[in-house]
C-alpha positions as CSV (number, residue, x, y, z in Angstrom):
1,X,86.1,86.9,100.2
2,X,88.2,86.5,103.2
3,X,86.4,86.9,106.6
4,X,87.3,89.9,108.7
5,X,89.3,89.4,111.9
6,X,86.2,90.5,113.8
7,X,83.9,87.9,112.3
8,X,86.3,84.9,112.5
9,X,87.8,83.6,115.6
10,X,91.1,81.6,115.4
11,X,91.6,78.6,117.6
12,X,93.0,79.5,120.9
13,X,95.7,77.9,123.1
14,X,95.8,77.6,126.8
15,X,98.9,79.1,128.3
16,X,99.7,80.1,131.9
17,X,99.2,83.8,133.0
18,X,102.9,84.0,134.1
19,X,105.3,85.7,131.7
20,X,109.0,85.4,131.1
21,X,111.4,88.3,131.4
22,X,110.6,89.8,128.0
23,X,106.9,89.7,128.8
24,X,106.1,86.6,126.7
25,X,103.9,83.9,128.3
26,X,106.0,81.3,129.9
27,X,105.4,77.6,129.0
28,X,106.1,76.5,132.7
29,X,106.9,78.3,135.9
30,X,107.4,77.0,139.3
31,X,104.2,77.6,141.3
32,X,101.7,77.4,138.4
33,X,98.8,75.4,139.5
34,X,97.1,75.1,136.2
35,X,93.9,76.9,137.6
36,X,95.3,80.2,136.5
37,X,95.3,79.3,132.6
38,X,94.4,82.1,130.2
39,X,93.4,81.8,126.6
40,X,95.7,83.5,124.1
41,X,95.1,83.9,120.5
42,X,98.2,83.0,118.4
43,X,98.2,86.2,116.4
44,X,98.1,88.1,119.8
45,X,101.2,86.2,121.0
46,X,103.1,87.2,117.9
47,X,101.9,90.9,118.3
48,X,103.5,90.9,121.8
49,X,106.8,90.0,120.1
50,X,106.9,93.2,118.0
51,X,110.3,94.8,118.9
52,X,111.7,91.7,120.3
53,X,114.1,89.1,119.1
54,X,112.4,86.2,117.5
55,X,113.9,82.9,116.1
56,X,112.2,81.7,113.0
57,X,112.6,78.2,111.9
58,X,111.7,77.7,108.2
59,X,110.5,74.6,106.2
60,X,113.7,73.2,104.7
61,X,117.2,74.1,106.0
62,X,117.0,77.7,107.0
63,X,116.5,79.5,110.3
64,X,116.5,83.2,110.8
65,X,116.9,85.3,114.0
66,X,116.0,89.0,113.9
67,X,113.9,91.7,115.5
68,X,110.3,91.5,114.6
69,X,109.0,94.8,113.3
70,X,105.5,93.7,111.9
71,X,103.4,90.9,110.6
72,X,100.1,90.3,109.0
73,X,97.3,87.8,109.2
74,X,99.2,85.4,107.1
75,X,102.2,85.7,109.4
76,X,104.2,87.4,106.7
77,X,106.8,89.2,108.7
78,X,109.3,92.1,108.5
79,X,112.5,91.4,110.3
80,X,115.4,93.8,111.0
81,X,119.1,93.0,112.0
82,X,118.7,89.4,110.6
83,X,121.0,86.5,110.8
84,X,120.2,83.8,108.4
85,X,121.5,80.3,109.2
86,X,121.5,77.7,106.3
87,X,122.5,74.2,107.3
88,X,123.7,72.0,104.3
89,X,125.6,68.8,104.1
90,X,128.9,70.6,103.3
91,X,128.4,72.8,106.4
92,X,126.6,75.8,107.6
93,X,126.3,79.2,106.0
94,X,125.6,82.4,108.0
95,X,124.4,85.6,106.3
96,X,123.6,88.9,107.9
97,X,120.9,91.0,106.5
98,X,119.7,94.4,107.4
99,X,115.9,93.9,106.7
100,X,113.8,91.2,105.1
101,X,110.1,90.6,104.3
102,X,109.5,87.0,105.0
103,X,106.7,84.9,103.4
104,X,104.6,83.3,106.2
105,X,103.8,80.2,104.0
106,X,107.3,78.9,104.7
107,X,107.4,79.4,108.4
108,X,107.4,76.2,110.5
109,X,108.0,77.5,114.1
110,X,108.4,80.9,115.9
111,X,110.3,81.0,119.1
112,X,110.2,84.3,120.9
113,X,113.4,85.5,122.3
114,X,115.2,82.4,121.0
115,X,118.5,81.9,119.4
116,X,120.0,78.8,117.8
117,X,123.5,79.6,119.0
118,X,125.2,78.1,115.9
119,X,128.0,80.7,115.9
């Protein structure tokens, strides 16, 4: 049986308490001394991104940018207003999608507020 979220504590990451304009923890900000570090659970950080634009880099040659509407413990995600970028040797292909359910097994990297600027 899978442990419940209450009995299992995922690894934590040290991030500064300062936040960017969209409310996401900033990686670096002028004036951070390092003494003001707070522990953030990765799923909590993703939860703060609900309703915001997120850039998802997949395993392979696909990247997606869309509005995060929800996710689960496996980081399966529901995205809306999605732009899918597929990079191939013959060039890039851009596909617009209204809504998708994304399998978390194929996610390599999440970038809150990011955009690849391929267009």
